[in-house]
N, C-alpha and C positions, 0 to 999 in steps of 0.2 A: 567646593559645593557638593552637597549630597545629591546623587542621582537616584531617581525612583524607577523601579521596575515592577510592572504588573504581571503576575503569573495567573493564568486561567486554567480551567479544565482539570483542576485537582492534580496538577503536575507534582511529581515526586518531591517531598520536602528536602531531599538532598540538593535540589537546585537552589533553594533559598540559602542553604549553608555555603554553597560554592560562591554565590553572588556576594553574600555579606562578608565573606573572607577578604574581599577586595578592600574593605574598610570604608569606602566612600559611597556605598550603594545601600539603599533601603528598599525592601521588598514588601509587596502586598499580594497575598495569595487568595484567590476566590474560586468559585465553581465556574460554570459556563454562563457568561452574561448574555442578555438579549442585546440586539443591535442598539436599541435605544439606551440601555444601561451603559454599554461600552462607549457610546458617543458622549455620554455625560461624564464618564470617568477619565477617558483617555487624555484630556488636556493636561492632567497632572503628572504625566509619566514621560520619562525619556526613552523607555524601552518597554516592550511587551513580549511575553513568551506564551505561546498558545500550543495546544494540540489540535486535532482535527475539528472538534465541535465548534469552537469559537471562529466566527467569520469576521475577518478584518477587511471590511468593505471600503469602497471609495468614500462614502459619507463619514465613516469612522476616521479614515486617514485625513480627510479635510478638516476635521476638528482637532487633530493631534498636533497642536502648536509646538510642543516641546519634543515630540517623538523623533528619535534618530535611528532606532533599530527595532525591527520586528524579528523575533526568533520563533522558529517552528520546531517544536520537539518531535521530530520525525522527518520524513523525507518529502512527501507531497506538500506542495504549497498552493493547491487549488482552492483552499479556503481563504487565501490572502490575495487581495488585488495588487499584484506585483507591479503592474503598469502604473497604477495610481501612486503607489509608494515611490517608485522610481522618479516620477514627475515631481514629487515633493522632496527628493533627495534623501529618502529614507532607505536604509540598507535592510534587505530581507535575507535572513540566514536560516539554514536548516541544519539537521544533524544526519547527514546522508549515510553514515556507516553504522550507526548505533543499533538499528533493529534489523540489520541484514540477515544475521543468522536465525533470529526468531522467525522472520518471514519465510525464509527458505525452509526451515524445519516445518512450519505450519503448512506450507505447500505440499511437502511430502506426506504429512499427516492426513491432509485432505485427500490426496491421491490414494493412499492405502485404505482410508475409511470408505471411499467410493468403490475401489476395486473389490474389497471384501465385504461390502454392505454392512459394515460394523454398526452404524446407528440403528438400522432396522433389526439386526440380529440382537443387539442389546435390548431394544424395546420388547422384542419377542420373549427373551429369557425373563426379563423383569415381570412380564405379564403372566408368567407361569408356564410358558410354552417351551417345547424342545423340538423345533422344526428344522432339523439339520438340512433336509433336502430342499428347503425353501430359499436357502442362501448359497447359491453357487457363484462365487466370485471369479475374477480373472487374475492372472499373474502379471506383474510388471516386467519381469525378465523377458528379454527378447523383443519387447515392444519398442516402437519408435516414439520417442517423446520430442515434440516440437516446442521450442521455447521462443516466444516472441518477446524480444528485449533481453539482451545479454549483458546487462549492467551488473552491479554488485550482487543483487539478489538472484538474477538469472544465472550467473556463473556458479553461485553456491548451490542452486537447485541442480544444475548440470552435474556437478561433481558427485552429489548424493545420488542422482538418478543412475549415473554410471556404476556406482557401487551396488545398485540393485540389478545390474545387468541390462539396463535399457540402452538402446541406441539413440543417442541424442543429436538432434539437428537444431539449428537456431537461425533466426533472422534478426538482424540488427544492422541498419544502414550505416552506423558510425563505429562499429566495433571491428578491429583488425582481426582477420581470420586466424592469425597466429595466436591471439589472445583466447579465441574460442577453442582452439586446439588444446591449449594448456588446461582448459576446464573440461576437456573430454567431449567437446561438441564440434560438429562440422557445420560451417556456415552454408546456408542455401538461400535461394530467393524466397520471398513471401509466398508466391504461388506454389513453389515446390513444397514448402513446409505445410501449407494447407492441404495439399494433395496426398502427401505420403505419411503423415503422422497418425499414430493410433491414439495418442494423447496430445493435447495442446494446452499449454499454460502461458498466460500473458504476464509480463513483468515490465510494463512501460508506464510512464507517467500519463495522467489524463490531460491531454491538450488537444488543440484543434485537429492535429494530424492523427491522433489515436482515438478520438471520439467516434464511436460506432465502427471501430476498426474491423470487427467481426459482426456481420449482419447476414441476412438471408443469402446473398450472392456468395459470400465466402463459405458459409456452411454448406451450401449446395455443392461446392467444389471439394468438400472433404470426403474422406472414406465413410461409408455407411458403418455405423457402430462406433464412431469416434467418441472420446471422452474429452470434455472441456473444463478447464479450471480458470478461475480468476481470483487471485489473492493480491491484486494490485490496486485498481480503482474501478468503481462502478461506472458503467457507461462505455467501457472499452468493448464489451460484448453486449449486443442488443438483447435484452431479456425476452422480449416478445418473440424474437427470432429463435432463441433457445427453446422457449416453450413450444413453439410450432415444431421444431426439429425433434424434440422429445415425443410430442404427440404422434409424429409421423414415423418415428423409429430411425431417423437419420442419425441422431445422437443417442448413444447408449446411456450416458450419464453426465451430470454436471456437478461441480463442487464450487460453490461461491462463498467467499468471505466478505465480499463487497457488493453493493447494489447501487443502481442508478439513483435511488432515493433511499436515504438512511435515516431512521429505520424504514424498511419496506412495509407497505401496507399489508394487512392480513389477507387481502384478496389477490396477492401476487400469484399468477398462474403457475409459476414454477413450484410452489409449495404443494401442489397436488400430486407431484410425480414421485413414485417410490425410489427411482434411481437418481436421487438428488441429495446432496449433502450441503448443509449451510452452517455458517458460524457468523457471529455479529462483529465483523471487522476485527478479528483477533490476530492478524498477521504479526504485529509487533507487540502484542499484549502479553509479554512475559515480565516477571519481576525484574529479570536481568536487563531486558531491553528498555523497559520504562525508566529504570535508574540511569542507564547510559544515555538515552536521548535527552533526558532532563539535565543531567550534569554536563554533557557535552555542549549543548546549546547555551546553558547558563555560563559556562566558562568562556565561550565565544563572545557572548554579550558583555560579560564582565571585562574581558580584555579590551573590547572595542570602546566601551564607555570610559575606560581608564587610559585611552589614547594608544592602545597597543595594536597588534596585528588584527586585521579583519579576516576572519576565517569562514569558509563555507557560505559565502554570500552568493545568492542566486541571481542578483542583478548588478553585481560589480565584478569587473574583470580582475583577476589577480594582479595586484600592484596598481590597480586603478583607484 
């Protein structure tokens, strides 16, 4: 019997080729459906592959009579109701390794752009100005970088930061200190990291334990002049607290690739600050990464639909 797979969010066409190579799989590729559109469509499919814009909510899952697998072309699954899927016996898969390098490289790009005020300097030159004295940046070498979350991305950031001559410390309650050492980082407590870092970057998933992980209390315990980055998920750092800290001079600069609400409204207080750098959730947005996340999750879905190994499931234990 032919199985049908729905692909949303303009996933790389390479994913369709991977799935159709299994021979008994038919694909349908669309843009980003509304919740009501997805509820209407989903009963016809055995699997769905999404990126971050499509939200696979409990009402969608309740209507998914034939659905067996949900694939996330990327790492975070906060746009999928994993609990509702689990209750219905639907396996949720992601592609945890595919955009690691792109996200780590983007983190360093944001750090350098913030350290050397590149966006403002670029805008000044394009405007016909030549104000060299207006843009005095800071060096990364010799500074302490605190990494919160030393998973795949965090470790890649650590190795690159070490190459820039930074002293890297990290907090992650489930990572072995020996693994951190291999990446060039030294494990410390959360409070130590907050207190001693010149730069702080977060690389954790968004979940109950990490929601508002950094707020007014944590910022107050940081060094005056600290720089903060978030290329993980919006909501881990409280945006109002960041704006207050920039206003008061506690924080020297911020670089955000993600926001609590995406896209953020034009009235976001952070946009008023000159020492802030923003990008529209570009962490894994490279040609290389998008091809990998799409083909990796497509291969996992194809194998599972064909009765093979279930890989990279977030709600099924290996061998379960």
